[in-house]
C-alpha positions in Angstrom: 0.0 0.0 0.0 2.9 2.3 0.9 4.5 1.5 -2.4 1.4 2.4 -4.3 1.1 5.8 -2.6 4.7 6.6 -3.3 4.2 5.7 -6.9 1.2 8.0 -7.1 3.2 10.9 -5.5 6.0 10.4 -7.9 3.6 10.4 -10.8 2.3 13.8 -9.8 5.7 15.3 -9.1 7.3 14.0 -12.3 4.5 14.9 -14.6 3.3 18.0 -12.9 -0.2 16.7 -13.5 -2.9 16.1 -10.8 -6.3 15.2 -12.2 -8.6 15.7 -9.3 -7.0 18.1 -6.9 -9.2 19.9 -4.4 -8.6 23.1 -6.3 -9.8 21.5 -9.6 -12.9 20.0 -8.0 -13.9 23.3 -6.4 -13.3 25.1 -9.7 -15.5 22.6 -11.5 -18.3 22.9 -8.9 -18.3 26.7 -9.2 -17.8 26.8 -13.0 -20.5 24.3 -14.0 -23.6 26.0 -12.5 -22.4 29.5 -13.6 -21.8 28.2 -17.1 -25.2 26.7 -17.5 -27.0 29.5 -15.7 -25.5 32.1 -18.1 -26.4 30.2 -21.2 -29.9 29.0 -20.1 -31.0 32.3 -18.5 -29.5 34.9 -20.9 -28.4 33.4 -24.2 -30.3 30.2 -24.8 -28.6 26.8 -24.4 -27.6 25.3 -27.7 -25.9 22.0 -28.6 -22.6 23.8 -29.3 -22.6 25.2 -25.7 -22.9 21.7 -24.3 -20.2 20.4 -26.7 -17.9 23.2 -25.6 -18.5 22.4 -21.9 -17.9 18.7 -22.4 -14.8 19.4 -24.5 -13.3 21.7 -21.9 -14.0 19.4 -19.0 -12.8 16.2 -20.6 -9.6 17.7 -22.0 -8.8 19.5 -18.7 -9.2 16.4 -16.7 -7.9 14.0 -19.4 -4.1 14.1 -19.0 -1.2 16.5 -18.9 -1.1 16.8 -22.7 -4.8 17.5 -23.2 -4.8 20.0 -20.3 -1.9 21.9 -21.8 -3.6 22.1 -25.2 -7.0 23.3 -23.8 -5.4 25.9 -21.6 -3.3 27.1 -24.5 -6.3 27.4 -26.8 -8.5 28.8 -24.0 -8.0 32.3 -25.4 -10.0 31.3 -28.5 -12.7 29.8 -26.2 -13.0 33.0 -24.3 -13.1 35.0 -27.5 -16.0 32.9 -28.8 -17.9 33.1 -25.5 -17.6 36.9 -25.5 -18.7 37.1 -29.1 -21.6 34.8 -28.5 -22.7 36.9 -25.5 -23.1 40.1 -27.5 -26.8 39.2 -27.9 -27.2 40.0 -24.2 -25.7 43.5 -24.8 -26.7 44.5 -28.4 -24.8 47.4 -29.8 -27.9 49.1 -30.9 -28.8 49.8 -27.3 -25.6 51.9 -26.9 -25.5 54.0 -30.1 -27.6 54.8 -33.1 -27.5 52.2 -35.9 -26.3 53.6 -39.2 -28.1 52.2 -42.1 -28.3 54.7 -44.9 -25.0 56.5 -44.3 -22.7 53.5 -45.1 -24.9 52.6 -48.1 -24.7 56.1 -49.6 -21.0 56.5 -48.8 -20.1 53.1 -50.4 -22.2 53.9 -53.5 -20.6 57.4 -53.8 -17.1 56.0 -53.6 -17.4 52.7 -55.4 -20.7 52.7 -57.1 -21.1 51.2 -60.6 -23.5 52.2 -63.3 -25.7 49.4 -64.4 -28.5 49.9 -66.9 -28.5 53.6 -66.3 -28.6 53.4 -62.5 -25.9 53.8 -60.0 -25.6 50.7 -57.7 -23.4 49.7 -54.9 -21.1 46.8 -55.8 -23.3 44.6 -53.6 -26.4 45.5 -55.6 -24.6 44.9 -58.8 -23.4 41.4 -57.8 -26.8 40.5 -56.6 -28.1 41.1 -60.1 -25.3 39.4 -62.1 -24.2 36.6 -59.7 -23.3 33.2 -61.3 -23.2 29.7 -59.8 -19.5 29.2 -60.1 -18.7 32.4 -58.0 -21.6 31.6 -55.6 -19.9 28.3 -54.7 -16.4 29.8 -54.7 -17.6 32.6 -52.4 -19.1 30.1 -50.0 -15.9 28.0 -49.9 -13.8 31.1 -49.0 -16.3 32.3 -46.5 -16.7 29.0 -44.6 -13.0 28.9 -44.1 -12.6 32.3 -42.4 -12.1 30.5 -39.0 -10.8 27.0 -39.9 -7.7 28.4 -41.7 -6.5 30.6 -38.9 -7.2 27.8 -36.5 -5.2 25.4 -38.7 -2.3 27.8 -38.7 -2.6 28.1 -34.9 -2.3 24.3 -34.6 0.8 24.3 -36.9 2.4 27.0 -34.8 1.5 25.2 -31.6 3.2 22.1 -32.8 6.2 23.6 -34.7 6.7 27.2 -33.6 5.2 27.6 -30.1 6.2 31.2 -29.5 4.5 32.2 -32.7 1.3 30.3 -31.6 1.0 32.6 -28.6 1.7 35.7 -30.6 -0.7 34.8 -33.3 -3.5 33.8 -30.9 -3.4 36.9 -28.8 -2.9 39.2 -31.7 -6.0 37.6 -33.3 -8.0 38.3 -30.1 -6.5 41.8 -29.8 -7.6 42.8 -33.3 -11.1 41.5 -32.5 -11.2 43.7 -29.4 -10.4 46.8 -31.6 -13.2 45.7 -34.0 -15.7 45.2 -31.2 -15.0 48.7 -29.9 -15.9 50.1 -33.3 -19.0 47.9 -33.4 -20.3 49.6 -30.3 -19.2 53.1 -31.2 -20.6 52.9 -34.8 -23.3 50.2 -35.2 -23.8 49.7 -38.9 -26.2 47.6 -41.0 -24.8 45.3 -43.7 -25.8 45.6 -47.3 -28.2 42.7 -47.2 -30.2 44.6 -44.5 -30.8 47.5 -46.8 -31.8 45.1 -49.6 -34.3 43.3 -47.4 -35.6 46.1 -45.0 -34.7 49.4 -46.6 -33.5 52.2 -44.3 -35.9 51.5 -41.5 -34.5 50.2 -38.3 -35.9 46.9 -37.1 -34.3 45.6 -33.9 -36.0 42.2 -34.3 -34.1 41.5 -37.5 -32.5 38.0 -37.6 -29.2 37.3 -39.3 -29.3 36.5 -43.0 -27.1 34.3 -45.2 -27.7 36.9 -47.9 -25.8 36.0 -51.1 -24.5 32.8 -49.4 -28.0 31.4 -49.8 -27.1 30.5 -53.4 -24.3 28.2 -52.1 -26.8 26.4 -49.9 -29.3 26.1 -52.8 -26.7 24.9 -55.4 -25.3 22.2 -53.0 -28.7 21.5 -51.4 -27.4 22.1 -47.9 -28.5 24.3 -45.0 -25.0 25.4 -44.0 -25.1 29.2 -44.1 -28.8 29.6 -43.3 -28.3 27.6 -40.1 -25.2 29.5 -39.3 -26.4 33.1 -39.8 -29.8 32.7 -38.2 -27.9 32.5 -34.9 -25.8 35.6 -35.6 -25.6 37.8 -32.5 -24.2 40.8 -34.3 -26.6 41.8 -37.1 -25.6 45.5 -36.9 -21.9 45.0 -36.8 -20.9 45.3 -40.4 -18.1 47.8 -39.9 -15.3 46.9 -39.7 -15.4 43.6 -41.5 -13.5 41.3 -39.1 -14.0 38.6 -41.8 -11.6 40.7 -43.8 -9.2 41.3 -40.9 -8.6 37.6 -40.0 -7.0 36.5 -43.3 -4.6 39.5 -43.2 -3.5 38.5 -39.7 -3.0 34.9 -41.1 -0.9 36.2 -44.0 1.2 38.4 -41.7 2.1 35.6 -39.4 2.6 33.2 -42.4 5.2 35.7 -43.7 6.7 36.1 -40.2 7.1 32.3 -39.9 8.7 32.3 -43.4 6.3 29.6 -44.7 7.6 30.2 -48.2 5.4 29.4 -51.2 2.6 28.5 -48.8 2.1 32.2 -48.2 0.7 32.4 -51.7 -2.2 30.4 -50.5 -2.7 33.0 -47.7 -2.6 35.8 -50.3 -5.4 34.1 -52.3 -7.3 33.5 -49.0 -7.1 37.3 -48.3 -8.5 38.3 -51.7 -11.0 35.5 -51.7 -12.5 36.5 -48.4 -12.5 40.2 -49.3 -14.2 39.6 -52.6 -16.7 37.1 -51.1 -17.7 39.6 -48.4 -18.8 42.1 -51.0 -20.0 39.6 -53.6 -22.4 38.0 -51.1 -23.7 41.3 -49.7 -22.4 40.7 -46.2 -20.2 43.8 -46.3 -19.7 47.0 -48.2 -16.3 47.6 -49.7 -15.8 50.3 -47.1 -16.4 47.7 -44.4 -13.7 45.5 -46.0 -11.2 48.4 -46.1 -12.0 49.3 -42.5 -11.4 45.6 -41.5 -8.0 45.7 -43.3 -7.1 48.9 -41.5 -8.1 47.6 -38.1 -6.1 44.4 -38.7 -3.0 46.5 -39.8 -3.4 48.8 -36.8 -4.0 45.9 -34.4 -0.9 44.0 -35.6 1.2 47.1 -35.3 0.1 47.9 -31.7 0.3 44.3 -30.6 3.8 43.9 -32.0 5.0 47.2 -30.5 3.4 47.0 -27.0 2.1 43.5 -26.2 3.9 40.8 -28.0 6.9 40.6 -25.7 4.7 40.6 -22.6 2.6 37.7 -23.9 5.7 35.7 -24.7 7.2 36.5 -21.2 4.0 35.4 -19.6 4.0 32.0 -21.3 7.8 31.4 -21.0 7.5 31.2 -17.2 
């Protein structure tokens, strides 16, 4: 019996892993009811929330390797949880939603004459869209999160310091974008096409031009995704447009060679798809590019070293 206890102690000391410590059990007992209370009471409990809870708990208590992974990627979980909670504090309750202003500005700057009428690029593409580009736009748009996550996994395995820099820069850029969301709530192009310039706070998210992807492939992918959108009036800046630029920047920083050509294509594909599918005006895309550029600069200058020092301890 003594030998068994000694072996158990050595295992904890050597691996630095203790599955069911008092601290971990107390944390789980506190975390579980708070988690489910928040989602049941304020947001509405969905299958993905249950999946997230099960994933976190099983990986945290699994072994040293799984715990290290889930804690490293926890920054993305926190990011997703905050974004998902925006429905509790909608930005239209903090500032006036801008509907006509971005529409008129985009049309004045980038409008195109079509059959004797000045249209926004979104309106033009809505009239001349073709199945090939409908599918291509959907392929680009569905990968706006998977590709950055895939790069994160690569960095985690091969270039750990870059993983932390990339992950925290990604979240930092999002924070900048969220500040603008609340300072300048803006309706997307599809909202004007479907509702005009009248403000309707009960508006649900729309797949807009991505509906053609669903129709052509006979799936319910984008419709099911956007009906749950918690940020209908958050078109400016386009963070969809910011993410691929962050990915490209860190791909170049990691010296990934010819693979960075893929990230360049990814950038232009997302930017084009955002406008083509009426999810963003071109000014939203440009603003997203600007926010990503500013965020990368500020993070590199003031935060990157602190993040790396924090995880090197």
